[in-house]
Backbone as XML, in Angstrom:
<?xml version="1.0"?>
<chain id="A" units="angstrom">
  <residue number="1" name="MET">
    <atom name="N" x="54.589" y="-2.199" z="136.986"/>
    <atom name="CA" x="54.043" y="-3.353" z="136.328"/>
    <atom name="C" x="53.393" y="-2.927" z="135.017"/>
  </residue>
  <residue number="2" name="VAL">
    <atom name="N" x="53.807" y="-3.519" z="133.942"/>
    <atom name="CA" x="53.255" y="-3.203" z="132.633"/>
    <atom name="C" x="52.273" y="-4.297" z="132.236"/>
  </residue>
  <residue number="3" name="ARG">
    <atom name="N" x="51.083" y="-3.888" z="131.891"/>
    <atom name="CA" x="50.078" y="-4.850" z="131.448"/>
    <atom name="C" x="49.924" y="-4.737" z="129.943"/>
  </residue>
  <residue number="4" name="SER">
    <atom name="N" x="49.717" y="-5.867" z="129.314"/>
    <atom name="CA" x="49.439" y="-5.856" z="127.889"/>
    <atom name="C" x="48.343" y="-6.871" z="127.605"/>
  </residue>
  <residue number="5" name="CYS">
    <atom name="N" x="47.737" y="-6.756" z="126.467"/>
    <atom name="CA" x="46.668" y="-7.681" z="126.118"/>
    <atom name="C" x="47.257" y="-9.032" z="125.706"/>
  </residue>
  <residue number="6" name="ARG">
    <atom name="N" x="46.414" y="-10.032" z="125.610"/>
    <atom name="CA" x="46.862" y="-11.384" z="125.258"/>
    <atom name="C" x="47.530" y="-11.412" z="123.893"/>
  </residue>
  <residue number="7" name="GLU">
    <atom name="N" x="46.941" y="-10.691" z="122.934"/>
    <atom name="CA" x="47.507" y="-10.674" z="121.587"/>
    <atom name="C" x="48.894" y="-10.047" z="121.574"/>
  </residue>
  <residue number="8" name="CYS">
    <atom name="N" x="49.068" y="-8.970" z="122.337"/>
    <atom name="CA" x="50.391" y="-8.337" z="122.438"/>
    <atom name="C" x="51.396" y="-9.304" z="123.059"/>
  </residue>
  <residue number="9" name="ALA">
    <atom name="N" x="50.998" y="-9.947" z="124.139"/>
    <atom name="CA" x="51.883" y="-10.873" z="124.838"/>
    <atom name="C" x="52.270" y="-12.054" z="123.953"/>
  </residue>
  <residue number="10" name="ALA">
    <atom name="N" x="51.350" y="-12.490" z="123.086"/>
    <atom name="CA" x="51.613" y="-13.631" z="122.217"/>
    <atom name="C" x="52.282" y="-13.228" z="120.904"/>
  </residue>
  <residue number="11" name="GLY">
    <atom name="N" x="52.395" y="-11.917" z="120.658"/>
    <atom name="CA" x="53.017" y="-11.445" z="119.426"/>
    <atom name="C" x="52.125" y="-11.596" z="118.204"/>
  </residue>
  <residue number="12" name="LEU">
    <atom name="N" x="50.809" y="-11.630" z="118.419"/>
    <atom name="CA" x="49.860" y="-11.787" z="117.317"/>
    <atom name="C" x="49.509" y="-10.438" z="116.693"/>
  </residue>
  <residue number="13" name="GLY">
    <atom name="N" x="49.267" y="-10.436" z="115.393"/>
    <atom name="CA" x="48.859" y="-9.220" z="114.697"/>
    <atom name="C" x="47.443" y="-8.835" z="115.094"/>
  </residue>
  <residue number="14" name="HIS">
    <atom name="N" x="47.279" y="-7.606" z="115.553"/>
    <atom name="CA" x="45.968" y="-7.121" z="115.960"/>
    <atom name="C" x="46.015" y="-5.603" z="116.095"/>
  </residue>
  <residue number="15" name="CYS">
    <atom name="N" x="44.856" y="-5.018" z="116.366"/>
    <atom name="CA" x="44.771" y="-3.572" z="116.539"/>
    <atom name="C" x="43.878" y="-3.280" z="117.736"/>
  </residue>
  <residue number="16" name="HIS">
    <atom name="N" x="44.225" y="-2.252" z="118.500"/>
    <atom name="CA" x="43.442" y="-1.861" z="119.669"/>
    <atom name="C" x="42.345" y="-0.863" z="119.318"/>
  </residue>
  <residue number="17" name="GLY">
    <atom name="N" x="42.298" y="-0.424" z="118.084"/>
    <atom name="CA" x="41.285" y="0.536" z="117.658"/>
    <atom name="C" x="39.964" y="-0.127" z="117.322"/>
  </residue>
  <residue number="18" name="THR">
    <atom name="N" x="39.000" y="0.706" z="116.966"/>
    <atom name="CA" x="37.683" y="0.235" z="116.538"/>
    <atom name="C" x="37.588" y="0.356" z="115.032"/>
  </residue>
  <residue number="19" name="LEU">
    <atom name="N" x="37.171" y="-0.703" z="114.373"/>
    <atom name="CA" x="37.000" y="-0.693" z="112.926"/>
    <atom name="C" x="35.610" y="-0.165" z="112.601"/>
  </residue>
  <residue number="20" name="ILE">
    <atom name="N" x="35.542" y="0.830" z="111.730"/>
    <atom name="CA" x="34.272" y="1.395" z="111.291"/>
    <atom name="C" x="34.017" y="0.907" z="109.877"/>
  </residue>
  <residue number="21" name="ARG">
    <atom name="N" x="32.958" y="0.111" z="109.700"/>
    <atom name="CA" x="32.618" y="-0.432" z="108.384"/>
    <atom name="C" x="31.679" y="0.523" z="107.661"/>
  </residue>
  <residue number="22" name="HIS">
    <atom name="N" x="32.067" y="0.897" z="106.447"/>
    <atom name="CA" x="31.254" y="1.783" z="105.618"/>
    <atom name="C" x="30.562" y="0.982" z="104.516"/>
  </residue>
  <residue number="23" name="ALA">
    <atom name="N" x="29.390" y="1.439" z="104.110"/>
    <atom name="CA" x="28.665" y="0.787" z="103.028"/>
    <atom name="C" x="29.237" y="1.180" z="101.673"/>
  </residue>
  <residue number="24" name="LEU">
    <atom name="N" x="29.732" y="2.405" z="101.538"/>
    <atom name="CA" x="30.198" y="2.903" z="100.244"/>
    <atom name="C" x="31.703" y="3.099" z="100.163"/>
  </residue>
  <residue number="25" name="HIS">
    <atom name="N" x="32.409" y="2.975" z="101.276"/>
    <atom name="CA" x="33.834" y="3.255" z="101.305"/>
    <atom name="C" x="34.578" y="2.133" z="102.010"/>
  </residue>
  <residue number="26" name="ARG">
    <atom name="N" x="35.885" y="2.173" z="101.914"/>
    <atom name="CA" x="36.719" y="1.201" z="102.614"/>
    <atom name="C" x="36.600" y="1.418" z="104.122"/>
  </residue>
  <residue number="27" name="ALA">
    <atom name="N" x="36.682" y="0.340" z="104.861"/>
    <atom name="CA" x="36.623" y="0.443" z="106.325"/>
    <atom name="C" x="37.777" y="1.297" z="106.828"/>
  </residue>
  <residue number="28" name="GLU">
    <atom name="N" x="37.553" y="1.935" z="107.976"/>
    <atom name="CA" x="38.598" y="2.749" z="108.583"/>
    <atom name="C" x="38.710" y="2.405" z="110.058"/>
  </residue>
  <residue number="29" name="CYS">
    <atom name="N" x="39.871" y="2.677" z="110.621"/>
    <atom name="CA" x="40.134" y="2.362" z="112.017"/>
    <atom name="C" x="40.346" y="3.649" z="112.802"/>
  </residue>
  <residue number="30" name="THR">
    <atom name="N" x="39.947" y="3.627" z="114.059"/>
    <atom name="CA" x="40.104" y="4.797" z="114.928"/>
    <atom name="C" x="41.509" y="4.920" z="115.490"/>
  </residue>
  <residue number="31" name="GLU">
    <atom name="N" x="42.319" y="3.886" z="115.354"/>
    <atom name="CA" x="43.685" y="3.887" z="115.884"/>
    <atom name="C" x="44.629" y="4.562" z="114.894"/>
  </residue>
  <residue number="32" name="ASP">
    <atom name="N" x="45.325" y="5.597" z="115.333"/>
    <atom name="CA" x="46.312" y="6.251" z="114.473"/>
    <atom name="C" x="47.379" y="5.250" z="114.051"/>
  </residue>
  <residue number="33" name="GLY">
    <atom name="N" x="47.686" y="5.251" z="112.785"/>
    <atom name="CA" x="48.738" y="4.387" z="112.276"/>
    <atom name="C" x="48.311" y="2.967" z="111.958"/>
  </residue>
  <residue number="34" name="CYS">
    <atom name="N" x="47.040" y="2.648" z="112.076"/>
    <atom name="CA" x="46.576" y="1.302" z="111.736"/>
    <atom name="C" x="46.654" y="1.135" z="110.223"/>
  </residue>
  <residue number="35" name="ALA">
    <atom name="N" x="47.479" y="0.199" z="109.797"/>
    <atom name="CA" x="47.686" y="-0.014" z="108.359"/>
    <atom name="C" x="46.867" y="-1.179" z="107.823"/>
  </residue>
  <residue number="36" name="THR">
    <atom name="N" x="46.107" y="-1.851" z="108.671"/>
    <atom name="CA" x="45.341" y="-3.014" z="108.235"/>
    <atom name="C" x="43.880" y="-2.890" z="108.651"/>
  </residue>
  <residue number="37" name="PRO">
    <atom name="N" x="43.117" y="-2.045" z="107.954"/>
    <atom name="CA" x="41.704" y="-1.904" z="108.317"/>
    <atom name="C" x="40.884" y="-3.106" z="107.822"/>
  </residue>
  <residue number="38" name="GLU">
    <atom name="N" x="41.203" y="-4.275" z="108.358"/>
    <atom name="CA" x="40.501" y="-5.498" z="107.995"/>
    <atom name="C" x="39.850" y="-6.082" z="109.242"/>
  </residue>
  <residue number="39" name="LEU">
    <atom name="N" x="38.759" y="-6.756" z="109.056"/>
    <atom name="CA" x="37.951" y="-7.271" z="110.153"/>
    <atom name="C" x="38.723" y="-8.170" z="111.109"/>
  </residue>
  <residue number="40" name="VAL">
    <atom name="N" x="39.568" y="-9.055" z="110.605"/>
    <atom name="CA" x="40.213" y="-10.057" z="111.452"/>
    <atom name="C" x="41.208" y="-9.470" z="112.451"/>
  </residue>
  <residue number="41" name="PHE">
    <atom name="N" x="41.691" y="-8.268" z="112.242"/>
    <atom name="CA" x="42.664" y="-7.654" z="113.146"/>
    <atom name="C" x="42.010" y="-6.835" z="114.260"/>
  </residue>
  <residue number="42" name="HIS">
    <atom name="N" x="40.698" y="-6.701" z="114.219"/>
    <atom name="CA" x="40.000" y="-5.823" z="115.160"/>
    <atom name="C" x="38.986" y="-6.587" z="116.007"/>
  </residue>
  <residue number="43" name="THR">
    <atom name="N" x="39.022" y="-6.322" z="117.309"/>
    <atom name="CA" x="38.046" y="-6.918" z="118.222"/>
    <atom name="C" x="36.749" y="-6.123" z="118.196"/>
  </residue>
  <residue number="44" name="LEU">
    <atom name="N" x="36.874" y="-4.803" z="118.088"/>
    <atom name="CA" x="35.703" y="-3.930" z="118.076"/>
    <atom name="C" x="35.402" y="-3.478" z="116.656"/>
  </residue>
  <residue number="45" name="VAL">
    <atom name="N" x="34.175" y="-3.772" z="116.193"/>
    <atom name="CA" x="33.748" y="-3.417" z="114.841"/>
    <atom name="C" x="32.350" y="-2.820" z="114.926"/>
  </residue>
  <residue number="46" name="ILE">
    <atom name="N" x="32.170" y="-1.642" z="114.298"/>
    <atom name="CA" x="30.856" y="-1.001" z="114.269"/>
    <atom name="C" x="30.526" y="-0.588" z="112.847"/>
  </residue>
  <residue number="47" name="ASP">
    <atom name="N" x="29.240" y="-0.402" z="112.580"/>
    <atom name="CA" x="28.810" y="0.131" z="111.290"/>
    <atom name="C" x="28.878" y="1.651" z="111.338"/>
  </residue>
  <residue number="48" name="CYS">
    <atom name="N" x="29.100" y="2.257" z="110.183"/>
    <atom name="CA" x="29.338" y="3.696" z="110.120"/>
    <atom name="C" x="28.157" y="4.541" z="110.580"/>
  </residue>
  <residue number="49" name="ASP">
    <atom name="N" x="26.926" y="4.036" z="110.452"/>
    <atom name="CA" x="25.782" y="4.835" z="110.880"/>
    <atom name="C" x="25.793" y="5.067" z="112.394"/>
  </residue>
  <residue number="50" name="THR">
    <atom name="N" x="26.517" y="4.252" z="113.136"/>
    <atom name="CA" x="26.653" y="4.427" z="114.579"/>
    <atom name="C" x="27.361" y="5.732" z="114.916"/>
  </residue>
  <residue number="51" name="VAL">
    <atom name="N" x="28.265" y="6.172" z="114.036"/>
    <atom name="CA" x="29.005" y="7.411" z="114.275"/>
    <atom name="C" x="28.487" y="8.567" z="113.420"/>
  </residue>
  <residue number="52" name="GLY">
    <atom name="N" x="27.311" y="8.385" z="112.833"/>
    <atom name="CA" x="26.671" y="9.476" z="112.108"/>
    <atom name="C" x="27.003" y="9.580" z="110.632"/>
  </residue>
  <residue number="53" name="CYS">
    <atom name="N" x="27.622" y="8.578" z="110.047"/>
    <atom name="CA" x="27.932" y="8.594" z="108.618"/>
    <atom name="C" x="26.660" y="8.284" z="107.825"/>
  </residue>
  <residue number="54" name="ALA">
    <atom name="N" x="26.481" y="8.934" z="106.720"/>
    <atom name="CA" x="25.260" y="8.776" z="105.928"/>
    <atom name="C" x="25.395" y="7.794" z="104.772"/>
  </residue>
  <residue number="55" name="CYS">
    <atom name="N" x="26.548" y="7.164" z="104.580"/>
    <atom name="CA" x="26.709" y="6.320" z="103.392"/>
    <atom name="C" x="25.826" y="5.078" z="103.449"/>
  </residue>
  <residue number="56" name="PHE">
    <atom name="N" x="25.513" y="4.548" z="104.636"/>
    <atom name="CA" x="24.616" y="3.399" z="104.734"/>
    <atom name="C" x="23.220" y="3.791" z="104.257"/>
  </residue>
  <residue number="57" name="GLN">
    <atom name="N" x="22.754" y="4.971" z="104.663"/>
    <atom name="CA" x="21.433" y="5.446" z="104.239"/>
    <atom name="C" x="21.395" y="5.688" z="102.735"/>
  </residue>
  <residue number="58" name="GLN">
    <atom name="N" x="22.480" y="6.217" z="102.179"/>
    <atom name="CA" x="22.556" y="6.446" z="100.730"/>
    <atom name="C" x="22.447" y="5.131" z="99.972"/>
  </residue>
  <residue number="59" name="THR">
    <atom name="N" x="23.054" y="4.067" z="100.481"/>
    <atom name="CA" x="22.973" y="2.759" z="99.851"/>
    <atom name="C" x="21.543" y="2.228" z="99.928"/>
  </residue>
  <residue number="60" name="SER">
    <atom name="N" x="20.895" y="2.383" z="101.064"/>
    <atom name="CA" x="19.510" y="1.943" z="101.220"/>
    <atom name="C" x="18.591" y="2.687" z="100.265"/>
  </residue>
  <residue number="61" name="ASP">
    <atom name="N" x="18.817" y="4.000" z="100.099"/>
    <atom name="CA" x="18.013" y="4.808" z="99.180"/>
    <atom name="C" x="18.193" y="4.334" z="97.743"/>
  </residue>
  <residue number="62" name="ARG">
    <atom name="N" x="19.412" y="3.984" z="97.358"/>
    <atom name="CA" x="19.692" y="3.503" z="96.004"/>
    <atom name="C" x="18.952" y="2.189" z="95.731"/>
  </residue>
  <residue number="63" name="LEU">
    <atom name="N" x="18.954" y="1.300" z="96.701"/>
    <atom name="CA" x="18.286" y="0.013" z="96.534"/>
    <atom name="C" x="16.777" y="0.145" z="96.479"/>
  </residue>
  <residue number="64" name="ALA">
    <atom name="N" x="16.230" y="1.124" z="97.194"/>
    <atom name="CA" x="14.793" y="1.340" z="97.221"/>
    <atom name="C" x="14.297" y="2.005" z="95.941"/>
  </residue>
  <residue number="65" name="GLY">
    <atom name="N" x="15.180" y="2.728" z="95.271"/>
    <atom name="CA" x="14.782" y="3.521" z="94.103"/>
    <atom name="C" x="14.794" y="2.823" z="92.856"/>
  </residue>
</chain>
């Protein structure tokens, strides 16, 4: 028995990866081969500081200075 998600079964464009939103860079996806790192294609979205990226802090420092 093969299981697939609703989007796969319906033939809708989507991604199973997690989208990582950066403050200073383009968003990136954890799924290999994801060609559409856009919010609407991803169910899971996190900010980059969650994975230890410093660009959010750099942006905050720029605004404070």
